[in-house]
C-alpha positions in Angstrom: 42.4 -94.0 183.0 43.6 -96.4 185.1 46.4 -94.7 186.8 48.6 -98.5 185.5 48.5 -97.3 182.2 50.0 -93.7 183.0 52.9 -95.0 184.4 53.8 -97.3 181.4 54.8 -94.8 179.1 54.3 -97.4 175.8 52.4 -97.0 172.9 49.0 -98.6 173.3 45.2 -98.9 174.7 43.9 -99.1 177.8 41.9 -102.1 178.9 37.9 -101.3 179.9 37.7 -102.5 183.8 34.4 -103.2 185.3 32.0 -101.3 187.1 33.0 -99.3 189.5 29.7 -99.5 192.0 29.1 -97.6 195.2 32.3 -99.3 198.2 29.4 -99.4 201.1 25.5 -98.3 201.9 26.6 -95.6 204.2 23.9 -92.9 205.2 26.9 -90.3 205.7 30.6 -90.8 204.6 32.9 -92.0 207.4 35.7 -89.9 209.0 39.0 -91.2 208.9 41.8 -89.8 210.9 44.9 -89.0 209.6 48.0 -87.2 211.4 51.5 -86.5 210.2 54.4 -85.9 212.6 55.5 -83.2 210.2 54.2 -80.4 208.5 51.9 -80.9 206.1 54.3 -80.1 203.2 56.8 -82.5 204.2 55.0 -84.9 203.0 52.2 -86.0 200.5 52.7 -89.1 199.1 51.0 -91.6 201.6 47.5 -89.3 201.7 47.8 -89.2 197.6 48.2 -93.0 197.4 45.6 -94.0 200.5 43.4 -91.8 198.3 44.1 -93.9 194.8 43.9 -97.4 197.1 40.5 -96.2 198.2 39.6 -95.5 194.6 41.0 -98.5 193.1 38.0 -100.1 195.8 35.5 -98.2 194.6 34.9 -95.3 197.5 34.5 -92.2 196.3 36.0 -89.4 198.8 33.1 -87.4 200.4 30.9 -89.6 199.2 31.9 -92.4 201.2 34.6 -90.9 203.5 36.3 -87.9 204.6 39.8 -87.4 205.5 40.2 -85.5 208.5 44.2 -84.5 208.3 45.5 -83.3 211.0 49.6 -82.0 211.2 51.6 -82.1 214.2 54.6 -79.3 212.5 57.2 -82.1 214.2 55.9 -80.9 217.4 55.0 -84.3 219.1 53.3 -82.5 222.3 50.5 -81.5 219.9 49.3 -85.1 219.5 47.4 -85.4 222.1 45.2 -82.1 221.5 45.1 -83.0 217.8 43.6 -86.9 219.0 41.8 -85.5 221.2 39.8 -83.4 218.3 39.2 -86.5 216.1 37.8 -88.2 218.8 35.5 -85.2 219.2 34.4 -86.2 215.9 33.6 -89.5 216.1 36.1 -91.0 213.5 35.8 -94.6 212.5 39.3 -94.9 212.6 42.8 -93.6 212.5 45.4 -94.0 210.0 48.8 -93.4 211.9 52.2 -93.4 209.6 55.4 -93.4 211.9 55.9 -94.4 215.8 55.5 -91.6 217.7 51.9 -91.0 216.5 51.1 -94.6 216.9 52.4 -94.4 221.0 50.2 -91.6 220.9 46.9 -93.0 219.5 47.0 -96.4 222.0 47.6 -94.2 224.7 44.8 -91.9 223.9 42.3 -94.9 222.9 41.9 -98.7 222.9 38.9 -99.0 221.1 39.1 -96.8 217.7 40.7 -98.9 215.2 44.2 -97.8 214.2 45.7 -98.5 211.2 49.0 -98.3 211.5 52.8 -98.0 209.6 55.7 -98.4 211.6 59.5 -99.6 211.0 58.2 -102.9 212.5 54.6 -102.8 214.9 55.5 -106.4 216.3 58.9 -105.2 217.9 58.0 -102.0 218.8 54.9 -104.1 221.2 52.0 -102.7 219.1 51.0 -106.2 218.5 50.9 -109.5 219.9 51.6 -111.2 217.2 52.0 -110.7 213.4 49.1 -113.4 212.3 46.4 -111.9 215.0 47.9 -108.5 216.5 45.3 -108.6 218.9 43.6 -105.0 220.6 42.7 -102.2 218.1 45.8 -101.9 216.0 46.9 -103.3 212.9 48.5 -102.3 210.0 51.9 -102.9 207.5 55.3 -103.1 208.5 58.1 -101.2 207.1 61.0 -103.1 207.5 59.7 -106.1 210.1 62.5 -107.3 211.7 66.3 -106.6 211.0 67.0 -107.6 207.5 66.6 -104.1 206.3 69.2 -103.0 209.0 71.6 -105.2 207.4 71.1 -104.3 204.1 71.4 -100.9 205.0 75.3 -101.4 205.9 75.8 -104.0 203.3 75.2 -100.8 200.7 77.4 -98.7 202.9 80.4 -101.3 203.3 79.8 -102.4 199.0 79.9 -98.6 198.1 82.4 -97.2 200.5 85.0 -100.1 201.2 87.0 -98.0 203.4 83.7 -97.0 206.2 84.7 -98.5 209.5 83.1 -96.6 212.2 78.9 -95.9 211.3 76.5 -93.7 212.9 73.0 -94.8 213.2 70.4 -92.5 212.9 67.4 -93.6 214.4 63.5 -92.8 215.9 62.3 -96.0 217.1 65.5 -97.2 219.0 67.6 -100.0 218.5 65.3 -102.8 218.4 67.5 -105.2 216.8 70.7 -104.5 218.3 71.8 -107.5 218.8 71.0 -108.8 215.5 72.3 -105.6 213.7 75.7 -105.4 216.0 76.8 -108.7 214.8 75.8 -107.8 211.0 78.0 -105.0 211.3 81.2 -107.1 213.2 81.0 -109.7 209.5 81.0 -106.5 207.4 83.9 -105.0 209.7 82.0 -102.8 210.9 81.2 -100.6 214.6 77.7 -99.0 214.8 76.6 -96.6 217.3 72.9 -95.4 218.0 71.7 -92.3 217.9 68.1 -92.2 218.6 65.9 -88.6 217.6 62.0 -88.0 217.8 61.4 -84.7 217.9 63.5 -81.9 216.2 65.3 -81.2 219.3 66.9 -84.0 219.4 67.5 -84.5 215.4 69.8 -81.4 216.5 71.5 -82.9 219.3 72.4 -86.2 217.3 73.2 -84.6 214.7 76.0 -82.6 216.9 77.1 -85.9 218.7 77.5 -87.7 215.0 79.7 -84.9 213.6 81.8 -85.1 217.7 82.2 -88.8 216.6 83.1 -88.4 212.7 82.0 -91.6 211.8 82.9 -92.9 208.0 79.5 -93.0 207.1 76.2 -92.5 208.1 72.7 -94.7 208.5 69.1 -92.5 208.6 66.5 -94.9 209.7 62.8 -94.7 208.2 60.7 -92.7 210.5 58.2 -90.4 209.8 59.6 -87.8 212.2 62.9 -88.1 210.8 61.7 -87.6 206.9 59.5 -84.7 208.4 63.1 -83.1 208.7 65.0 -84.8 206.6 66.1 -81.0 204.8 68.4 -80.5 208.1 69.6 -84.2 208.2 70.7 -83.6 204.1 72.2 -80.7 204.7 74.0 -82.1 207.6 75.3 -84.8 205.4 76.2 -82.5 202.8 78.6 -79.9 205.1 80.1 -83.3 206.6 80.6 -85.3 203.3 79.4 -88.1 205.2 78.6 -91.4 202.8 75.1 -91.9 203.7 72.6 -94.9 203.4 68.6 -93.2 203.7 66.3 -95.6 205.3 63.4 -93.8 202.7 63.0 -92.8 198.8 62.1 -89.2 200.2 65.4 -88.4 200.3 66.4 -88.8 197.0 64.8 -86.1 195.5 66.0 -83.6 197.2 69.8 -84.6 196.8 70.1 -87.7 198.8 73.0 -89.8 197.2 71.4 -93.8 198.2 68.3 -95.3 199.5 66.3 -98.3 200.0 63.6 -99.2 201.1 59.5 -100.5 200.6 57.4 -99.0 198.6 55.4 -95.8 199.9 53.0 -96.0 197.0 51.9 -99.8 197.5 52.1 -99.7 200.9 49.6 -97.1 201.1 47.7 -98.4 198.7 47.5 -101.9 200.7 46.8 -99.8 204.1 43.2 -99.4 201.6 41.8 -102.4 202.6 42.2 -102.5 205.6 40.4 -99.6 205.9 37.5 -101.1 203.8 37.5 -104.3 206.0 37.4 -102.7 209.2 34.8 -99.9 207.6 32.8 -103.3 206.8 33.2 -104.6 210.5 36.1 -106.8 210.7 38.1 -106.3 214.4 41.9 -104.8 213.7 42.9 -107.8 215.8 41.2 -110.1 213.9 43.8 -108.9 210.2 46.8 -109.9 210.3 49.8 -107.6 210.2 51.6 -108.0 206.8 55.2 -107.2 205.8 55.6 -104.2 202.8 58.3 -105.2 200.3 61.7 -103.8 200.0 62.3 -102.1 196.2 65.4 -101.9 194.6 68.4 -99.7 195.4 67.7 -96.2 194.2 70.9 -94.1 193.8 71.2 -90.4 192.3 73.1 -90.4 188.8 76.5 -90.8 189.0 79.0 -88.9 186.6 79.6 -89.6 183.8 75.6 -90.6 183.1 73.8 -87.8 182.2 70.6 -87.0 184.1 67.6 -87.3 182.1 64.9 -84.3 181.6 60.6 -85.1 181.6 58.4 -82.5 180.9 54.9 -83.1 181.7 52.0 -81.1 181.1 49.0 -81.9 183.0 45.3 -80.5 182.2 44.5 -80.1 186.4 45.7 -77.9 188.5 48.4 -78.2 190.7 46.2 -78.5 193.9 43.8 -80.8 192.6 44.4 -84.7 194.3 43.1 -86.1 191.3 46.4 -84.7 189.5 48.6 -85.3 192.0 47.6 -88.6 192.5 48.4 -89.5 188.8 52.0 -87.9 189.3 52.3 -89.9 192.5 51.6 -92.9 190.0 54.0 -91.6 187.0 57.1 -91.1 189.6 56.2 -94.7 191.0 56.5 -96.6 188.2 59.5 -95.0 187.0 61.0 -95.8 190.6 60.0 -99.5 189.7 61.7 -99.4 187.0 65.2 -97.7 187.9 64.5 -94.0 187.3 65.0 -92.1 190.7 63.7 -88.3 190.6 66.3 -86.2 191.3 68.6 -88.7 191.0 69.1 -89.4 187.2 66.5 -87.8 186.0 64.3 -84.7 186.1 61.2 -83.7 185.9 59.5 -80.5 185.4 55.6 -80.0 185.7 53.0 -77.7 184.6 49.8 -77.7 185.3 47.5 -76.0 183.0 43.9 -76.1 185.0 41.9 -76.6 182.2 43.3 -73.1 180.6 44.0 -72.7 176.8 46.2 -69.7 177.3 47.9 -71.2 180.1 48.4 -74.7 178.1 50.1 -73.1 175.4 52.7 -71.1 177.5 53.5 -74.0 179.8 53.9 -75.9 176.4 55.9 -73.6 175.1 58.1 -73.0 178.4 58.6 -76.8 178.9 59.9 -77.5 175.1 62.2 -74.6 176.0 63.8 -76.8 178.6 65.0 -79.3 175.1 63.9 -82.1 177.5 64.2 -85.8 176.2 60.7 -86.5 176.2 57.3 -84.4 177.1 54.3 -86.6 178.7 50.9 -85.3 177.9 47.8 -86.0 179.7 45.2 -85.6 177.5 44.0 -84.5 174.2 44.2 -80.4 174.7 47.8 -80.8 176.4 49.1 -82.9 173.3 47.5 -80.5 171.2 49.5 -77.6 172.8 53.2 -79.8 172.8 52.6 -80.6 169.2 52.5 -77.0 168.0 55.1 -76.4 169.7 57.3 -79.3 168.5 57.8 -82.2 166.0 61.1 -83.5 166.9 61.0 -84.0 170.8 59.3 -87.3 171.7 55.5 -87.1 172.8 54.2 -89.7 175.0 50.7 -89.0 175.8 48.4 -90.4 178.3 44.7 -90.1 178.2 43.3 -89.3 174.4 40.8 -90.6 172.3 41.1 -90.7 169.0 44.8 -90.1 168.2 44.2 -90.6 164.7 41.7 -88.0 164.0 43.2 -85.5 165.7 46.7 -85.6 163.2 49.0 -86.9 166.5 49.9 -90.5 164.8 49.4 -91.6 161.4 47.9 -95.2 163.0 47.6 -97.0 165.9 50.4 -100.0 164.6 52.6 -96.7 163.0 52.4 -93.8 164.7 55.6 -92.2 162.8 56.9 -88.7 163.9 57.3 -88.5 167.6 54.0 -89.0 169.2 52.6 -92.1 170.4 50.8 -93.4 173.6 47.1 -94.9 175.1 44.4 -95.1 173.9 41.8 -94.0 177.0 38.5 -94.6 174.9 37.2 -97.1 172.3 34.1 -96.1 170.5 32.3 -99.8 171.8 32.5 -98.3 175.0 29.6 -95.7 174.7 26.9 -98.9 173.8 28.3 -100.6 176.9 27.4 -97.8 178.9 24.0 -97.5 177.5 24.0 -101.3 178.8 25.0 -100.1 182.1 22.7 -97.4 182.4 18.9 -99.4 181.1 20.0 -102.5 183.2 20.0 -100.1 186.1 17.3 -97.6 185.2 14.9 -99.9 183.0 12.1 -96.8 182.7 15.2 -94.7 181.1 14.0 -94.4 177.5 15.8 -90.6 176.2 19.8 -90.7 177.3 21.7 -87.0 175.8 25.3 -87.4 175.7 27.5 -84.2 176.7 30.5 -84.0 174.6 33.8 -82.1 175.2 34.5 -80.3 171.7 37.9 -80.9 172.3 37.6 -84.6 171.5 34.9 -84.7 168.7 36.5 -86.7 166.2 35.6 -89.5 168.7 31.5 -88.7 168.7 30.8 -90.7 165.1 32.0 -93.7 166.4 29.9 -93.1 169.7 27.0 -92.5 168.1 27.7 -95.3 165.6 28.6 -97.6 169.0 25.2 -96.1 170.5 22.9 -96.4 167.5 23.6 -100.2 167.5 23.0 -100.8 171.4 19.5 -99.2 170.7 18.8 -101.3 167.9 
């Protein structure tokens, strides 16, 4: 099922998508280098969203490409060695999130394509123009101009009218100093910049900000700052400092307000750059795109109650496919105004296709008395239905909800269960058609069924019989 159906959270049938064919005719998978400035556990959304973008284009990881992931653990001095290692592997291109990694890559190679995301590729000097980047770098600018910085100031002033002195924690430097100063003056603000590009500099910058004792703080978007967000959030909490963050990742960990672009959509879009480069396009000929800003994400303010959702997944927590589902689900929630850790909390259960685990986790999720529970497929839905007939249940991937007794009918589900049908019997006839068209000499076909979805078998076989006739 396509992830877009998972994030809608309303009943309906998922539409069938065109046949996804092999993305490219290559003899071996293309190696793609990915470098994150921080530790591995400090970020996962860029990787997951990129993988989803590649799947959307028909690429299969392991068959069409291999993502060579490397992590600098917030130690910029490690970057040259990491890059040299990846160059030895003859990667087809680099995926570069952030200013520091992009600078290090440009210093190491002028030939291997670099697909980058930074606050502003042009202002940072990584490309010569947006329309014709030139060289070996292209990608997406996350802020592209002073407008986003001006918006951060505007949000801070509107939310905390008494603020006058503002500190800005920045990794890229004050590249829009004049414009930001002019915007600050119009708002009656005085802005002072505190650059920081590694953990030690962040510590020094935070100490200097504490000495300044500003009325408010702006934390710019940057991979290194995001990787070290725990210490930044701790500093803000200790000093009770009104803060606007330039990245949505701060919100689930305790940040109050953030305004930024959609990382999910940005990294899905980067997959199209990779696709074009792998098919022969030159990075210098691919225009730099501007990522769209998303609405303000803010934590819930009292007296509004934080909502609680339970999610029961059939995958193991380490499964990349399962994590991609969750990334899309969270992104969909955010798009309609729900900030995880702000006005909504999510409890995850990962059953890993184990029946005992499903039952145990379902019972635990129900015990939390959530506002609703999202289930991934037929077995997970069944496990939760057995535990509650009152808490709303929304299933994402069930082939025959009527046959399983989850709902009374498609148009009037009744009870506490609704969701999506990811399969319709006529699809099996289409599978036979595709198989026959692709392999005309096929005469005998076997169908492999999961006993947990056996109610769909009769309609499936009827459709097959019709296709054969």
